[in-house]
Structure formats: C-alpha cells, structure tokens
C-alpha positions in Angstrom: 93.1 108.8 96.7 96.4 109.5 98.6 99.1 107.7 97.2 101.4 105.5 99.4 105.2 105.1 99.5 107.8 102.7 100.8 111.6 103.4 101.4 114.3 100.5 101.1 117.6 101.5 102.6 120.9 100.0 101.8 124.2 100.9 103.6 125.5 103.2 106.5 123.7 105.3 109.0 124.3 108.4 106.9 122.0 106.5 104.3 119.4 105.7 107.0 119.3 109.4 108.0 119.1 110.3 104.4 116.0 107.9 104.1 114.4 109.7 107.0 114.7 112.8 105.1 113.4 111.2 102.0 110.3 110.0 104.1 109.9 113.5 105.4 109.9 115.1 102.0 107.2 112.5 100.7 105.0 113.3 103.7 105.4 116.9 102.8 104.4 116.2 99.3 101.1 114.6 100.5 102.1 110.8 100.3 101.7 108.5 103.1 103.7 105.3 104.3 102.3 102.1 102.9 100.5 99.8 105.3 102.4 96.6 106.2 101.4 93.8 103.6 100.4 96.2 100.9 102.2 97.3 97.8 103.3 100.9 97.7 102.4 103.4 94.9 106.0 104.9 95.1 109.0 102.6 96.0 112.2 104.4 96.7 115.5 102.7 96.9 118.3 104.5 98.8 121.3 102.8 97.8 125.0 102.1 98.8 128.0 101.6 96.4 130.5 100.3 99.1 130.0 96.7 98.2 129.0 94.5 95.5 126.2 92.8 97.3 124.3 96.2 97.4 124.4 96.2 93.7 122.9 92.8 93.3 120.4 93.4 96.1 119.1 96.5 94.2 119.0 94.9 90.7 117.3 91.8 92.2 114.6 93.9 93.8 114.0 96.1 90.7 113.5 92.8 88.7 111.0 91.6 91.2 109.2 94.9 90.8 109.2 94.8 86.9 105.9 92.8 86.4 104.3 94.6 89.2 105.2 98.1 87.4 104.0 96.6 84.0 100.6 95.6 85.5 100.3 99.1 87.1 102.1 101.8 85.0 101.0 104.3 87.6 103.3 102.9 90.1 106.5 104.8 90.3 110.1 103.5 91.2 112.9 105.9 92.2 116.5 105.0 92.8 118.8 107.3 94.8 121.9 107.3 97.0 125.5 106.5 96.2 125.0 103.7 93.5 122.6 106.1 91.7 125.4 108.8 91.9 127.7 106.4 90.4 125.7 104.3 88.0 122.9 106.4 86.8 123.2 105.4 83.0 123.6 101.7 84.1 120.5 101.7 86.2 118.3 102.8 83.4 120.0 100.5 81.0 119.3 97.4 83.3 115.8 98.7 84.5 114.5 101.3 81.9 111.2 101.2 83.9 112.7 103.3 86.7 111.0 106.7 86.9 113.5 108.7 88.9 117.3 108.3 89.3 118.7 111.0 91.9 122.1 111.4 93.6 123.5 112.1 96.9 123.5 115.8 96.5 119.8 116.4 95.5 117.6 114.3 97.9 115.5 117.4 98.2 114.4 117.3 94.5 112.7 113.9 94.7 109.1 115.0 95.0 109.5 117.4 91.9 111.2 114.6 90.0 108.4 112.2 90.7 105.8 114.6 89.6 107.7 115.5 86.4 108.2 111.8 85.5 104.4 111.4 86.0 103.5 114.4 83.8 106.0 113.7 81.0 105.7 110.0 81.3 109.5 109.5 81.0 112.4 108.7 83.2 114.0 111.6 85.1 117.5 111.7 86.1 119.1 114.5 88.1 122.7 114.1 89.4 124.5 117.1 91.0 128.3 116.6 91.1 128.7 118.5 94.4 126.9 120.4 97.2 126.7 124.2 97.2 125.6 124.0 100.9 124.8 121.8 103.8 121.3 120.5 103.3 120.3 121.0 107.0 116.6 122.3 106.3 115.1 119.1 104.8 112.2 117.6 106.9 112.5 114.1 108.3 110.3 111.3 109.3 112.3 109.8 112.3 112.5 106.1 113.0 112.3 106.6 116.8 110.4 109.0 119.0 113.3 109.3 121.4 116.5 108.6 119.6 117.7 110.6 116.5 120.6 111.1 114.1 122.1 114.5 113.6 124.4 115.1 110.8 127.5 117.4 111.4 129.1 117.1 108.0 128.8 115.4 104.7 131.5 114.2 102.3 135.1 113.1 103.0 138.6 114.3 102.4 140.4 111.0 102.9 141.6 109.0 100.1 141.3 105.3 101.2 142.1 103.2 98.3 139.2 100.8 98.8 136.6 103.4 99.2 134.5 105.1 96.6 132.4 107.2 99.0 134.5 110.4 98.8 134.1 110.3 94.9 130.3 110.1 95.3 129.6 112.2 98.4 132.3 114.8 97.6 134.7 116.7 99.8 133.8 117.5 103.3 131.4 120.1 104.1 130.7 121.1 107.7 127.5 122.3 109.2 127.8 125.4 111.6 127.8 124.5 115.3 124.9 126.8 115.9 122.8 125.1 113.3 123.6 121.6 114.7 122.9 122.7 118.2 119.7 124.4 117.1 118.4 121.0 115.5 119.4 119.1 118.7 117.5 121.4 121.0 114.6 121.1 118.7 114.7 117.4 118.8 115.0 117.4 122.6 111.8 119.7 122.7 110.0 116.8 120.7 110.9 114.3 123.1 114.4 113.0 121.8 116.7 112.0 124.6 119.6 110.3 122.7 121.3 111.6 119.5 124.1 110.3 117.4 126.3 112.8 115.5 127.1 111.6 112.1 129.8 112.4 109.6 131.8 110.3 107.2 134.8 111.2 109.3 133.0 112.9 112.3 136.0 113.9 114.2 137.5 115.9 111.3 134.5 118.4 111.7 136.0 121.8 111.7 138.3 121.4 108.7 135.8 123.6 106.7 136.5 126.5 109.0 140.1 125.7 110.2 139.1 124.7 113.8 140.7 121.4 115.0 138.9 121.7 118.5 135.6 122.1 116.7 134.4 118.5 117.4 135.4 118.4 121.1 133.8 121.8 121.5 130.6 120.6 119.8 130.4 117.5 122.2 131.0 119.9 125.1 128.1 122.1 124.3 125.8 119.1 123.7 126.5 118.5 127.4 124.9 121.7 128.4 121.4 120.8 126.7 118.9 120.1 129.5 116.9 116.9 128.7 119.7 115.5 126.4 120.6 112.2 128.2 122.8 110.3 125.6 125.2 111.7 123.1 127.1 109.4 120.6 129.0 109.8 117.5 130.3 107.9 114.5 132.4 107.3 112.7 135.8 108.9 113.7 139.1 108.2 111.9 142.2 107.4 113.9 144.2 109.9 112.0 142.1 112.9 113.1 141.3 111.5 116.6 142.5 114.1 119.2 143.0 113.8 123.0 140.6 116.8 123.5 137.8 114.4 122.4 138.7 111.8 124.9 138.8 114.4 127.6 135.3 115.6 126.7 134.1 112.1 126.6 135.4 111.3 130.1 134.1 114.5 131.6 130.8 115.3 129.9 128.0 113.6 131.7 125.8 112.7 128.6 128.5 111.8 126.2 128.4 107.9 126.2 131.5 105.7 127.0 131.5 104.0 123.6 133.9 104.4 120.7 133.4 102.9 117.4 136.9 103.2 115.8 137.3 101.7 112.4 140.6 99.7 112.2 140.3 98.0 108.7 143.5 96.0 109.1 146.1 95.1 111.8 148.8 94.9 109.4 150.9 98.1 108.9 151.7 97.3 105.2 148.0 96.7 104.4 147.1 100.0 106.1 149.8 101.7 104.0 148.1 100.1 100.8 144.7 101.1 101.8 146.1 104.7 102.4 144.8 104.9 106.0 147.2 107.4 107.3 147.9 105.7 110.6 149.7 102.6 111.8 148.8 100.1 114.5 150.9 101.7 117.2 148.8 104.9 116.8 145.6 103.0 116.8 146.4 101.0 120.0 147.7 104.4 121.7 144.3 105.8 121.2 142.6 102.8 122.6 145.0 102.8 125.7 144.3 106.6 126.3 140.6 106.1 125.9 140.6 103.1 128.6 142.9 105.1 130.8 140.5 108.0 131.0 137.4 105.7 130.9 138.2 102.2 132.1 134.3 101.4 131.6 134.3 102.3 127.8 133.6 99.7 125.2 135.5 99.7 121.9 134.1 98.6 118.6 135.6 98.6 115.1 135.2 97.8 111.5 137.7 95.3 109.7 138.2 94.4 106.0 139.5 91.0 105.2 141.2 90.0 101.9 142.5 93.4 100.8 144.7 93.0 97.7 148.2 91.8 98.7 147.2 90.6 102.2 149.3 87.7 103.1 148.7 85.1 105.8 151.1 87.1 108.0 149.1 90.3 107.5 145.8 88.5 108.3 147.5 87.0 111.5 148.5 90.4 112.5 144.8 91.5 112.3 143.8 88.5 114.5 146.4 89.4 117.0 145.4 92.9 117.3 141.8 91.8 117.9 143.0 89.8 120.7 145.1 92.7 122.1 142.5 95.4 121.7 139.6 93.4 123.1 137.0 94.9 121.0 133.4 94.4 122.4 132.4 93.8 118.6 133.9 93.9 115.3 131.8 94.4 112.1 134.0 92.4 109.6 133.5 92.5 105.7 135.1 90.7 103.0 137.0 93.0 100.6 134.7 93.9 97.7 136.4 95.2 94.5 134.7 98.5 93.5 135.4 99.9 89.9 136.8 103.4 90.2 138.9 102.7 93.3 142.7 102.3 93.3 142.4 99.0 95.3 140.4 97.5 92.2 143.3 97.7 89.9 146.0 96.6 92.5 147.8 93.4 91.9 147.7 90.3 94.0 143.9 90.3 94.4 143.0 87.6 96.7 140.7 84.7 95.7 137.2 84.4 97.1 137.9 81.2 98.6 140.9 82.5 100.4 138.9 85.6 101.6 136.1 83.6 102.7 138.2 81.3 104.8 139.9 84.1 106.5 136.6 85.9 107.1 135.1 82.8 108.8 138.3 82.4 110.8 138.2 86.0 112.1 134.6 85.9 112.7 135.0 82.9 115.1 138.2 84.6 116.7 136.3 87.8 117.4 133.2 85.9 118.7 135.3 84.5 121.4 137.0 87.8 122.3 133.4 89.4 122.4 132.2 86.6 124.6 135.1 87.1 126.9 134.6 90.8 127.1 130.8 90.5 127.7 131.5 87.9 130.5 133.1 90.5 132.6 129.8 92.4 132.7 128.2 89.5 134.7 127.5 90.8 138.2 127.5 94.5 137.2 124.4 96.8 136.9 124.0 98.7 133.7 121.6 101.6 132.8 119.6 100.4 129.8 117.7 102.6 127.5 114.6 100.6 126.4 114.4 100.4 122.6 111.3 100.9 120.5 112.1 98.6 117.6 114.4 96.2 119.6 112.0 95.9 122.5 109.0 95.2 120.0 110.8 92.4 118.1 111.6 90.7 121.5 107.8 90.8 122.8 107.3 87.1 121.7 109.9 86.1 124.2 108.3 88.2 126.9 111.5 90.3 127.5 112.6 93.8 126.6 115.6 95.0 125.0 117.7 98.2 125.1 121.3 99.5 124.7 123.5 100.0 127.7 125.3 103.3 128.1 128.4 101.7 126.4 126.1 100.5 123.6 125.9 96.9 124.4 122.6 95.1 123.6 120.8 94.1 126.9 117.7 91.7 127.2 115.8 91.6 130.4 112.6 90.2 131.5 109.5 92.1 130.8 108.4 94.8 133.1 105.0 96.4 133.0 106.4 99.6 134.4 109.0 100.1 131.6 108.2 101.7 128.4 110.4 102.2 125.2 112.3 105.3 125.9 112.6 104.7 129.7 115.8 103.8 131.4 116.2 100.6 133.5 118.8 99.5 135.8 119.7 95.9 134.8 121.6 93.4 136.9 123.5 91.3 134.3 123.3 87.6 134.9 124.4 86.0 131.7 126.5 86.8 128.7 126.8 86.0 125.1 129.1 87.2 122.3 126.3 89.4 121.0 124.3 90.5 123.8 123.8 90.5 127.8 121.0 89.1 129.7 119.8 90.5 133.1 117.2 91.1 135.9 115.5 94.5 135.8 115.6 96.7 138.8 114.8 100.3 139.1 112.8 102.0 136.3 113.3 105.6 135.6 110.5 107.2 133.3 111.8 109.6 130.9 110.7 112.3 128.5 111.7 109.8 125.7 109.2 107.4 127.1 106.5 110.1 127.1 107.4 110.9 123.4 107.1 107.1 122.4 103.8 106.9 124.2 102.6 110.0 122.4 103.8 108.7 119.0 102.0 105.3 119.6 98.8 107.1 120.4 99.0 109.2 117.3 99.7 106.3 115.1 96.6 104.4 116.5 94.4 107.3 115.4 95.7 107.5 111.8 97.1 105.6 108.8 100.6 107.0 109.4 103.1 104.5 110.5 105.8 105.0 113.0 109.0 104.9 111.1 109.6 104.0 107.5 108.1 100.7 106.2 110.2 98.5 103.9 109.4 97.5 100.5 107.1 94.4 100.2 109.2 91.7 98.7 
C-alpha cells in the first residue's frame, strides 16, 4: 500500500518554498499526500528558529503525535529546517521518537534518511554545516497552478544582532541568472503567470560574482519572458537597495508596483544596536524615490517591537515613521530572545508586559494608517489576479478574492466567468485596514486560469491533492 505524507511549515516564504521541494521529493520517492481528515504515515515538520513561539508549536505538535506514533511504530516523523539545524540534539532529547532530523542544507537527503531510519529502526540525524552548491535541481510540488516562488539565493551575509538565520543558512550563495531564467521559463510553460523571486536579502543578489547590477538586470530579463505577467520579489534590505532596481520596477511592464522593505525600527539608536547598516533618513529616501518613480506603488514592511534598550522615545519614533511612511501594511512582531544571537545577551531587556503593550499600540496605530491608505483606493479600478486558495476560502460568502498589482487583498462578488488564475478589473467600493471590496468588471482569461483548470481536473481523477496538506491536529 502506498504510504501518505503531510508537511507542516513554520516561518518565512523561503521555508514554504523548501516545503514545496520536500513534497516534490516525497512524491518522487513514491509517497502521496494524505487525504484531508486522515493521519499521515509520514509527518514532516519544516521549522523556523526566528521566534520562540515556533519552538513551542513544534514541541506541542510532537507531543500530540507521541501516542499516535506509539500505537503505530511504522509511522515516521521528520523534523527539518532552521530549528533542526540549530537544535538537532535538543529535538531528540525532547522527542526521542522522531525518526529523522535534517538541516537546511540537506533537504534532498530526506527520502534516503527516512528509508535508512525504517531499515535500521533508529533515529537518523544529518546536518550539513554549509552548502557546496545552490540546490536548484530539486523537484517541487507547487502550492498554486499559476503562481510560484523562485529562489535566487540562499543564506545571508548580514549580521543583524536579533537574527540567527545567517548562522543556520550560511553565507549568501547566488544562483546563476541563466539557471534562474531557465526555471522561470519552464514554469511559464506549465501555466505559471506570476513568480516571486526569493532570497534572504534578495537585492544583494550578485555579491557572489561581484555584480551590483545583477538583481536589476535579472528583473529586466524577466520582463522579456512572454507569458510571464507578474513579477514580485522579497525581501530586500535597505542597505543594498539601489536606484537601478527602482528604475527597472518603474519601466518593466510585468514587475509589480509593490515593495516590501523591512524597517524593523524607526529609531536610529535601535537600528544601530540591531546592526541594520542604515538609518531612517536612508530608509525614507528609498521610499520617496520609489513613490516618485511609481506614485501608485504600495509599501509594506516588517517591524520589531521591544528590542533590548528600546525606550518610550525609541518606540514613539517607530510610530511616527509609520505615520510618515504610510505603509499599506506592516507585519509587526514582539522581540523574541534567541539564544546564540548578540541581542540575547544585551542589557536592558524589555519586560513582556511593556513589549505587549507597545505591540498593541503599534498594531492599532498601523491599522488606522492602513485604513487611510486603503480608503484612497475607493473609486479606482484595480486589476486583480484571482487566487486559488484565497478564492476557495471565500466561497461561503459568495465572493471571490485575489491580489491587486500592488499586492492588496481584494474581495469582489462572485462571477461565473472568472476562474482562479484569471485577471478581473474590480471597481473598488469599500475599504478596510486589511482588504478592499469592489464590483467586478471585465474578466480576462489567462494561461494561469487554464493551468488551474487543468490541475483541478487532474486532481479529480487521482488521490493526489493540489498543494501540500497540513498535519491533522
């Protein structure tokens, strides 16, 4: 009987993309995704080490699986990703019934490790300390029929004091432009019309081969690919962001007018303590130049609240910068002390109560800013790419959902003509802090919609599911 698998993912888009590769490898080894509501024979956790709650979530889920594993010893559990890279011994100490622990640099070894654990009936641990080459040849089970991630680099050369990712994923290794463009063209042939270029510091792409214009040139080349309708990228770093990227964004028809630029703090003293290599004047200068070149662009960001030493004045500087920058959205996080980072041993750690209170204040403040930004969209017409997952979740409300070119979430009344992967012109009639609502107009059928329809038809004929199921919890 064919064994089933489930992949549970924590963390960033890089982890989600790695999970697509994990699923592709398991498919290639002859396993199939578990049907919803069933318990998988193989459960893989792809972990994150950036925040403490990811640790807690992993160990909670492992505890949940312990009695299931005891009742069915043939079931296998694997833990990979950044937390596995950091805490391989801790994982087996806390959960000795885990069959495989693998790191960020050896995802491709998972099927062999599972087989070895089965035959030898003991846990297998394989953690490589670094990559010898970019892992660009691994198969992938993509979450979407028409939208895909493409990695341009792995690792990071920055030394942010709060972040352990460079330690776990290593120094930056860049993929060749020819290899990236080859994958993009292959995806477009399969029906993909939207790609997102990924890297820990995506606009540092080219550091490996000494070309500071490499990322701008890569975007430009993506603009020449027939059938590729939307190009996005994340996440850039203000230190490395250059004006040639702004120019390419403004002049390349399929590079979308959305910039996700992590800020982390609006206080220069905190940015210095974070070792972020820029100050607020540089950050705001980038935002100003982007909006001068693309007045219709939306800006989103990441912010950490409660970094060690953050005073009320520092926090207020962050609030003020959010007002000034007018972010369409800000992903805000409470500082989480991570062992092994310089920030973990800094003096003046902020109490949980103060961090929580500041987080709540910033959240409410940014909600008001986001609402104000979104209200400016009322009366305008947006081109919305209908989502497959977002649209499906919204069927109960008899409306469809997608993303505008500037990455805003848009709901609109259901139209029998529009399929996931199609583009709909939506007249915006209402706004909230998190989404826009509008009336659909012209529907443009796309190759992406054809790809979604083909994938849906294929799914109805087999037990293979679209995308990766989550663990049954």
